[in-house]
C-alpha positions as CSV (number, residue, x, y, z in Angstrom):
1,M,19.2,6.7,16.8
2,A,21.3,6.6,14.6
3,L,20.6,5.2,11.4
4,A,23.9,3.1,9.5
5,E,23.3,2.5,5.8
6,I,25.1,-1.2,3.8
7,T,23.5,-1.6,0.3
8,L,23.8,-6.2,-0.4
9,R,24.7,-7.0,-3.5
10,I,22.2,-9.8,-4.0
11,E,22.6,-12.9,-6.5
12,G,19.5,-14.7,-7.6
13,M,16.7,-11.5,-8.3
14,S,15.1,-12.0,-11.7
15,C,11.3,-10.0,-11.3
16,H,9.3,-7.6,-9.3
17,H,7.7,-11.0,-7.1
18,C,11.5,-11.2,-6.4
19,V,12.7,-7.7,-4.9
20,M,9.5,-7.9,-3.0
21,A,10.2,-11.7,-1.2
22,V,14.2,-9.7,-0.2
23,K,12.7,-6.2,0.2
24,S,10.0,-8.3,2.8
25,A,12.5,-9.6,4.9
26,L,14.7,-6.8,5.0
27,R,12.0,-4.9,6.1
28,G,10.8,-7.8,8.6
29,L,13.6,-6.8,11.0
30,A,12.9,-5.1,13.6
31,G,16.1,-2.4,13.6
32,V,15.8,-2.2,10.0
33,S,13.6,1.5,8.9
34,S,13.9,1.8,4.6
35,A,15.4,-1.2,2.3
36,D,15.2,0.1,-1.3
37,V,15.9,-3.1,-3.6
38,S,17.1,-2.5,-7.3
39,L,16.5,-5.2,-9.7
40,M,18.3,-4.2,-12.6
41,G,21.6,-3.2,-9.4
42,K,21.6,-6.5,-8.1
43,K,21.7,-5.6,-4.9
44,A,20.0,-3.9,-1.7
45,V,20.3,-0.4,0.1
46,V,19.5,-0.8,3.9
47,S,18.7,1.9,5.8
48,Y,19.4,0.7,10.1
49,D,20.0,0.8,12.9
50,P,22.7,-0.8,13.8
51,G,22.1,-1.4,18.0
52,T,19.4,-3.6,17.1
53,V,20.0,-5.3,14.3
54,T,23.4,-7.2,11.9
55,V,24.3,-7.0,8.9
56,E,25.2,-10.7,9.6
57,K,21.2,-11.4,10.8
58,M,20.1,-8.9,7.6
59,K,22.2,-11.7,5.2
60,E,20.0,-14.4,6.8
61,A,16.4,-13.3,6.3
62,V,17.4,-12.5,2.5
63,E,18.9,-16.2,2.7
64,E,15.8,-17.2,3.9
65,A,14.0,-15.9,1.5
66,G,15.7,-17.3,-1.2
67,Y,18.3,-15.4,-3.1
68,Q,23.0,-15.2,-1.7
69,V,24.6,-12.6,-0.2
70,V,27.8,-11.7,-2.4
71,G,30.1,-10.3,-1.1
């Protein structure tokens, strides 16, 4: 399994709870091996298996948690 990495720009996070919600949403997806979420940087750096999970699924998970993926 070769992992890929993507940086998602995320709007709507304002506190540590927001960071944990986004991290939980991403890590809950099959194929995501890690998600490093930064409140200050307004981003999530995700390592994932592209054969298991799509970027679209990651965006959907973040949006279902109540945040917006930009770009």
